[in-house]
C-alpha positions in Angstrom: 0.0 0.0 0.0 2.8 2.4 0.9 4.5 1.7 -2.4 1.3 2.8 -4.2 0.8 6.0 -2.2 4.4 7.3 -2.5 4.3 7.8 -6.3 1.0 9.5 -6.0 2.3 12.0 -3.4 5.3 12.7 -5.6 3.0 13.4 -8.5 0.9 15.8 -6.5 3.9 17.7 -5.3 5.2 18.0 -8.8 1.9 19.5 -10.2 2.5 23.1 -8.8 5.9 23.2 -10.5 4.5 22.4 -13.9 1.5 24.7 -13.4 3.6 27.7 -12.4 2.2 31.0 -13.7 4.2 34.1 -14.6 3.6 37.7 -13.7 4.0 39.9 -16.8 3.6 43.6 -16.1 4.7 47.1 -17.3 6.5 49.7 -15.2 5.5 53.3 -14.9 5.6 55.4 -18.1 8.8 57.4 -18.5 8.9 60.5 -20.8 12.1 60.6 -22.8 13.5 62.3 -25.9 13.8 60.8 -29.4 16.5 62.6 -31.5 15.7 62.5 -35.2 16.9 64.1 -38.5 20.2 63.6 -40.3 22.1 65.5 -37.6 19.9 64.2 -34.8 19.3 67.8 -33.8 15.5 67.6 -33.7 13.6 66.2 -30.7 10.4 64.2 -30.6 8.7 63.1 -27.3 8.5 59.4 -26.6 7.1 57.4 -23.7 8.8 54.2 -22.7 7.8 51.5 -20.1 9.8 48.7 -18.7 8.5 45.2 -19.4 8.8 42.9 -16.4 8.4 39.2 -16.0 8.2 37.9 -12.5 9.6 41.2 -11.3 12.7 41.1 -13.6 13.2 43.7 -16.3 13.3 42.1 -19.7 13.0 45.0 -22.2 11.9 48.6 -22.5 8.9 49.2 -24.7 7.1 52.1 -26.4 3.6 52.5 -27.8 0.5 50.5 -27.3 0.2 46.7 -27.0 -1.8 44.5 -29.4 -3.4 41.4 -28.0 -2.9 38.5 -30.4 -4.6 35.9 -28.3 -5.7 35.7 -24.7 -2.2 34.5 -23.7 0.0 36.5 -26.0 0.5 40.1 -27.2 3.0 42.2 -29.2 4.6 45.5 -28.3 7.3 47.6 -29.8 10.8 47.6 -28.3 12.8 50.6 -27.2 16.4 50.7 -26.2 19.3 53.1 -25.4 22.6 53.4 -27.2 25.8 55.1 -26.0 26.5 58.3 -28.0 30.1 58.9 -26.7 32.9 58.9 -29.4 36.3 57.4 -28.6 37.9 60.9 -28.7 35.4 62.5 -26.4 36.9 63.6 -23.1 33.7 62.6 -21.2 33.8 58.8 -21.0 30.6 58.5 -19.0 28.0 56.9 -21.3 25.7 59.4 -22.9 22.5 57.3 -23.5 20.1 58.1 -26.3 16.8 56.4 -26.8 16.0 54.6 -30.0 13.0 52.7 -31.3 13.5 49.0 -32.2 11.4 46.2 -33.7 8.6 44.2 -32.2 8.4 41.8 -29.3 6.1 38.8 -28.9 5.2 38.2 -25.2 3.7 34.9 -24.0 1.9 35.5 -20.7 1.6 31.8 -19.9 5.3 30.9 -20.3 6.7 34.4 -19.6 8.8 34.2 -22.8 9.7 37.4 -24.5 10.9 37.0 -28.1 12.1 39.5 -30.6 10.2 39.3 -34.0 12.2 39.4 -37.2 10.0 41.3 -39.6 11.3 41.3 -43.2 12.3 44.7 -44.5 11.1 46.4 -41.3 12.9 49.7 -40.8 12.8 51.0 -37.2 13.0 54.6 -38.4 10.5 54.6 -41.2 8.2 51.6 -40.8 4.8 52.0 -39.0 3.1 48.7 -38.2 -0.6 48.0 -38.1 -1.7 44.8 -36.4 -4.9 42.8 -37.0 -5.4 39.4 -35.4 -2.0 37.7 -36.0 -1.2 39.8 -39.1 1.2 42.7 -39.3 1.2 45.2 -42.2 3.8 47.9 -42.8 5.8 49.6 -45.4 9.3 48.1 -45.4 12.5 49.5 -47.0 15.2 47.7 -49.0 18.6 47.3 -47.6 19.9 50.5 -49.4 16.8 52.4 -48.3 16.0 53.2 -52.0 12.8 51.2 -52.4 9.5 50.9 -50.4 7.6 47.6 -50.1 4.1 46.8 -48.9 4.6 43.9 -46.5 2.1 41.6 -44.8 3.4 38.9 -42.3 1.6 36.4 -40.2 3.0 35.3 -36.9 4.4 31.8 -37.0 5.2 31.9 -40.8 8.8 32.2 -41.8 8.2 34.1 -45.0 6.0 37.2 -45.5 2.5 36.5 -47.0 3.1 39.5 -49.3 6.0 41.7 -50.3 5.1 44.1 -53.2 7.2 46.9 -54.5 5.4 50.3 -54.1 8.1 52.4 -55.7 11.1 54.6 -54.8 11.6 55.8 -51.3 10.9 59.4 -50.6 14.0 59.9 -48.4 12.4 62.4 -46.0 14.6 62.9 -42.9 11.7 62.6 -40.4 10.6 59.2 -39.0 7.4 57.4 -40.2 7.4 59.6 -43.3 7.5 56.9 -46.0 4.0 55.6 -45.4 1.0 56.2 -43.3 0.0 53.3 -41.0 -1.8 50.7 -43.1 -5.6 50.4 -42.6 -7.3 47.1 -41.9 -10.8 46.1 -42.5 -12.7 42.8 -41.8 -15.3 40.7 -43.8 -13.6 40.5 -46.2 -10.2 41.0 -44.6 -8.3 43.7 -46.5 -5.4 46.1 -45.9 -4.8 49.4 -47.6 -1.3 51.0 -47.9 -0.8 54.7 -48.4 2.8 55.4 -49.4 3.9 59.1 -49.4 3.3 60.8 -52.7 1.7 57.7 -54.3 -1.8 56.3 -54.8 -3.1 54.1 -52.1 -3.4 50.4 -52.9 -5.6 47.7 -51.3 -4.9 44.0 -50.9 -7.2 41.2 -49.9 -5.9 38.7 -47.3 -7.1 35.2 -47.7 -5.7 32.8 -45.2 -2.0 32.4 -46.0 -1.9 34.4 -49.2 -2.6 38.0 -50.3 -3.8 39.4 -53.6 -4.5 42.8 -55.1 -8.1 43.9 -54.5 -10.0 44.4 -57.8 -10.5 48.1 -57.5 -6.9 48.9 -56.7 -4.2 50.2 -59.0 -1.5 47.7 -59.9 1.7 48.4 -57.9 5.1 48.5 -59.6 6.5 45.0 -60.4 9.0 43.5 -58.0 12.1 43.1 -60.0 14.2 41.6 -57.2 
């Protein structure tokens, strides 16, 4: 009898360890400065918050969160870089805030993962989320071309990557494209690149096509 009871007790003691929940929370908002422009001599206000898991700081974030499911959400990352040059007399770090990519946070496991969004440019890309889809205007590696990009979480390749034309090259952030606009039933997303006609795409499961009433974007020659 004792031999039968002992494994049962061990199993009951092990259950709380496997059922451990994690506390995911944000810290108090902190108002900081975002330096922009070619010479970084222009200032824009930015609000950052610390992302904590079980009381430990994991990342700094900025902007609103988007709930993907009941257990997961995405939020944009923020970070600081040291602006001191090697020849500067002052060797104390001079921290400047920057905007980064996006984070996927799993509230059940407490895992915080950085998302690798194709062609996403932290300076120019503005992302709009709908369900588990992300839409944004991405830039080529040389910052000469603008693409309409739609990705779905969990997929290695973007659902869509269409060339919209040449980049405008404005020195201010978020200037290449307005935030894409989503609609449901049917699911569609509209891109509004600066100085160009808007274009709408229909999202059908794991593929995207040009909506009938939209103008044909420039062909992707890459």
